[in-house]
C-alpha positions in Angstrom: 0.0 -0.1 -0.1 1.4 3.3 -0.9 2.0 5.7 2.0 2.8 9.4 2.7 5.5 8.8 5.3 6.9 11.4 7.8 10.6 12.2 7.7 11.0 10.2 10.8 9.5 7.1 9.1 11.9 7.5 6.1 14.8 8.1 8.5 14.0 4.8 10.4 13.7 2.9 7.1 16.9 4.2 5.9 18.6 3.1 9.1 17.0 -0.4 8.8 18.4 -0.9 5.2 21.8 0.7 6.0 22.0 -1.8 8.8 21.1 -4.8 6.6 23.4 -3.9 3.7 26.3 -3.2 6.2 25.9 -6.7 7.6 26.3 -7.9 3.9 29.5 -5.7 3.7 28.1 -3.6 0.9 30.2 -0.5 0.3 29.0 3.0 0.9 29.1 4.0 -2.8 26.7 1.1 -3.6 24.6 1.7 -0.5 24.0 5.4 -1.7 22.2 3.8 -4.7 20.4 0.7 -3.3 19.1 2.1 0.0 16.6 4.8 -1.5 15.1 2.1 -3.8 14.7 -0.3 -1.0 13.0 2.3 1.1 10.6 2.9 -1.8 9.9 -0.7 -2.3 9.1 -0.8 1.5 6.7 2.1 1.1 4.7 0.2 -1.7 6.3 1.8 -4.7 7.7 -1.2 -6.6 7.5 0.4 -10.0 8.2 4.0 -10.4 9.8 6.1 -13.0 12.5 8.5 -12.1 12.3 12.2 -13.6 8.5 11.9 -14.3 6.5 14.3 -12.0 4.5 12.2 -9.7 3.8 11.4 -6.0 6.5 8.8 -6.3 9.0 11.0 -7.8 8.6 13.6 -5.3 8.7 10.9 -2.5 12.1 9.4 -3.9 13.6 12.8 -3.9 12.8 13.1 -0.2 14.1 9.8 0.5 17.3 10.5 -1.5 17.6 13.9 0.3 17.4 12.4 3.7 19.8 9.4 2.8 22.5 11.9 1.7 22.7 13.5 4.9 24.3 10.3 6.2 27.3 10.7 4.0 29.8 13.1 3.0 30.7 13.4 -0.7 34.0 11.7 -0.5 32.3 8.6 1.5 30.4 7.7 -1.7 32.6 8.8 -4.4 33.4 6.3 -7.2 37.2 6.9 -6.5 39.8 7.7 -9.2 43.0 6.3 -10.8 45.5 8.2 -8.7 45.9 11.3 -6.5 48.6 13.5 -5.0 49.4 16.9 -3.5 50.2 20.2 -4.6 51.3 23.1 -2.4 51.5 26.9 -2.9 51.7 29.7 -0.4 51.9 27.0 2.3 48.5 25.5 1.3 48.3 21.9 0.5 45.6 20.7 -1.8 44.7 17.2 -3.2 44.7 16.7 -6.9 42.6 13.8 -8.2 43.0 11.9 -11.4 39.5 10.6 -12.3 38.4 7.6 -14.1 37.5 8.8 -17.5 36.3 7.2 -20.6 36.4 8.5 -24.3 37.4 12.0 -25.3 36.7 14.7 -22.6 37.6 18.2 -21.7 40.1 18.6 -18.8 40.4 21.6 -16.5 43.0 20.6 -14.1 41.9 23.4 -11.3 38.4 21.3 -11.2 40.3 18.2 -10.1 41.5 19.9 -6.8 39.9 20.7 -3.6 40.7 24.3 -3.7 38.0 26.8 -3.0 37.0 29.1 -6.0 38.8 32.2 -4.4 41.9 29.9 -4.1 41.8 28.9 -7.6 41.6 32.5 -8.6 44.5 33.3 -6.1 46.6 30.3 -7.6 46.2 31.8 -11.2 47.4 35.3 -9.9 51.0 34.4 -10.1 52.0 32.6 -13.3 54.8 30.6 -11.4 52.2 29.2 -9.2 49.9 28.1 -11.9 52.7 26.8 -14.1 53.8 24.8 -11.1 50.3 23.4 -10.3 49.8 22.3 -14.1 53.3 20.6 -13.9 52.2 18.6 -10.9 49.0 17.8 -12.5 50.7 16.5 -15.7 53.2 14.3 -13.5 50.2 12.8 -11.6 48.2 12.1 -14.7 51.0 10.6 -16.6 51.5 8.3 -13.7 47.9 7.4 -13.6 48.3 6.7 -17.2 50.8 4.1 -16.5 49.0 2.4 -13.6 45.6 2.7 -15.2 46.3 1.6 -18.8 45.0 4.9 -20.3 44.8 5.3 -24.0 48.2 6.7 -25.3 50.3 5.0 -22.7 52.0 1.6 -23.3 51.5 -0.9 -20.5 54.6 -1.4 -18.6 55.6 -5.2 -17.8 53.6 -6.6 -15.2 56.5 -7.0 -12.7 57.0 -3.1 -13.1 53.2 -2.6 -12.6 53.2 -4.0 -9.3 55.9 -1.7 -8.1 54.3 1.2 -9.7 51.0 0.6 -8.0 52.9 0.3 -4.6 54.7 3.6 -5.4 51.2 5.1 -5.9 50.1 4.0 -2.5 53.1 5.9 -1.0 52.3 8.9 -3.0 48.9 8.9 -1.7 49.8 8.3 1.8 52.2 11.5 1.6 49.4 13.7 0.1 47.1 12.5 2.9 49.6 13.4 5.6 50.6 16.8 4.0 46.7 17.7 3.6 46.0 16.9 7.1 47.3 18.3 10.2 49.7 15.6 11.1 53.5 15.5 11.5 54.9 15.9 8.1 57.7 13.3 8.6 55.3 10.5 7.4 54.9 12.7 4.2 58.7 12.8 3.6 59.2 9.3 4.2 56.4 8.1 2.1 57.6 10.4 -0.7 61.2 9.2 -0.8 60.0 5.7 -0.6 57.8 6.1 -3.5 60.7 7.6 -5.4 62.9 4.6 -4.8 60.1 2.0 -5.7 59.1 3.9 -8.8 62.8 4.1 -10.1 63.1 0.2 -9.1 60.2 -0.3 -11.3 61.8 1.2 -14.3 64.9 -1.0 -13.7 62.7 -4.1 -13.3 61.4 -3.3 -16.9 64.8 -4.5 -18.1 66.3 -6.6 -15.4 63.8 -9.4 -14.5 65.4 -10.1 -11.0 63.9 -8.1 -8.1 66.3 -9.7 -5.5 69.2 -8.5 -7.6 67.7 -5.0 -7.7 67.2 -4.9 -3.9 70.5 -6.2 -2.9 72.4 -4.0 -5.4 70.7 -0.7 -5.0 68.9 -0.8 -1.6 67.8 2.8 -0.7 70.6 4.5 -2.7 68.5 6.9 -5.1 71.9 8.0 -6.8 72.7 4.4 -7.9 69.1 3.9 -9.0 69.3 7.1 -11.2 72.6 5.9 -12.7 71.1 2.6 -13.9 67.8 4.4 -14.9 69.9 6.8 -17.0 71.5 3.8 -18.8 68.0 2.4 -19.9 66.2 5.7 -20.4 68.7 8.4 -21.5 66.0 10.8 -23.1 64.3 11.4 -19.7 64.9 14.7 -17.9 67.9 13.3 -16.0 69.4 16.6 -15.1 66.2 17.6 -13.0 65.9 14.0 -11.6 69.5 14.4 -10.3 68.8 17.8 -8.8 65.8 16.4 -7.1 67.4 13.4 -5.7 70.4 15.6 -4.4 67.9 17.7 -2.6 66.2 14.9 -0.8 67.2 13.9 2.9 68.8 10.5 3.1 65.9 8.0 3.7 67.3 6.0 6.7 68.9 9.1 8.4 65.4 11.0 8.1 63.5 8.0 9.6 65.4 8.3 12.9 66.1 12.1 13.0 64.4 14.6 15.1 65.6 17.3 12.7 62.7 17.2 10.1 62.1 19.4 7.1 59.4 22.2 7.5 55.9 21.8 6.2 56.7 23.8 3.0 59.9 21.9 2.6 57.9 18.5 3.0 55.4 19.9 0.3 58.2 20.5 -2.2 59.8 17.0 -1.5 56.3 15.4 -2.1 55.8 17.3 -5.3 59.4 16.5 -6.6 58.9 12.9 -5.8 55.7 12.9 -7.8 57.8 14.5 -10.6 60.3 11.5 -10.6 57.4 9.1 -10.8 55.8 11.1 -13.5 59.1 10.8 -15.5 59.4 7.1 -14.9 56.0 6.7 -16.2 56.7 8.8 -19.2 59.8 6.7 -19.9 58.1 3.4 -19.5 55.0 4.2 -21.4 55.9 6.9 -24.0 52.9 8.8 -22.9 52.4 12.4 -21.8 49.3 14.4 -21.3 51.1 17.4 -22.6 51.0 15.9 -26.0 47.3 14.9 -26.1 45.5 17.7 -24.2 44.3 20.8 -26.1 44.7 23.7 -23.8 41.8 26.1 -23.3 42.1 29.6 -21.6 40.2 29.7 -18.5 37.3 32.3 -18.6 
């Protein structure tokens, strides 16, 4: 029987079906779709057409509106291929690389969590905006490698496993820097991501992970030397400058003398650059070669 329930009645039904789906270990992103439909069926609306003005359509919007208060947007997002961090004026922001199909327009600023005023502020200095887009390109190219995007050759499977692991560490660094935590976790994760990404590049030519571990350890300079042999067309000079500016991984782990928040941001972005360069070397892909730039209005 069709009903005209109160908000409290809807609230109770939502709780009921949330509990049932949680018991089945259904993820929030799926529950956000299924629960409103289960509530509608419980109210007697087993066949209703969305978007058609009717009592059921109005009720569904009420149900969905109440259910949306149970979640934050990030709780029910479909996720993305990769993500990282950018910092300007001491402000750290996430950059998300979404899952996309076909040809699409890309506005890099829309893929950050900056406020509208911060986006305007960022564009006020060309060096800041250029730096942002450079970071975005690094993250996108790395996502192209691990996400098998069009225009990016797929790296060998052995390398893929390490690239995915490097992505986890980059994401951990970004999460730490974008929160109010001690930044040393960001520094450690960034350096480790750099090491793993470079080992992934070498593993594409030397199919022996034990040999790579034993020969290179945490020594980024040795890893770069071997990377340079295999990929001499990469931006080796900048990679060398970046590595020389990094703290030593083991020493940093135990040191009380840690980089400042701004310095940690620089390290995180430079680590993302190296992984981006590794991805470009392995895949031959680059978003700079495929995106049509459009002036922001």
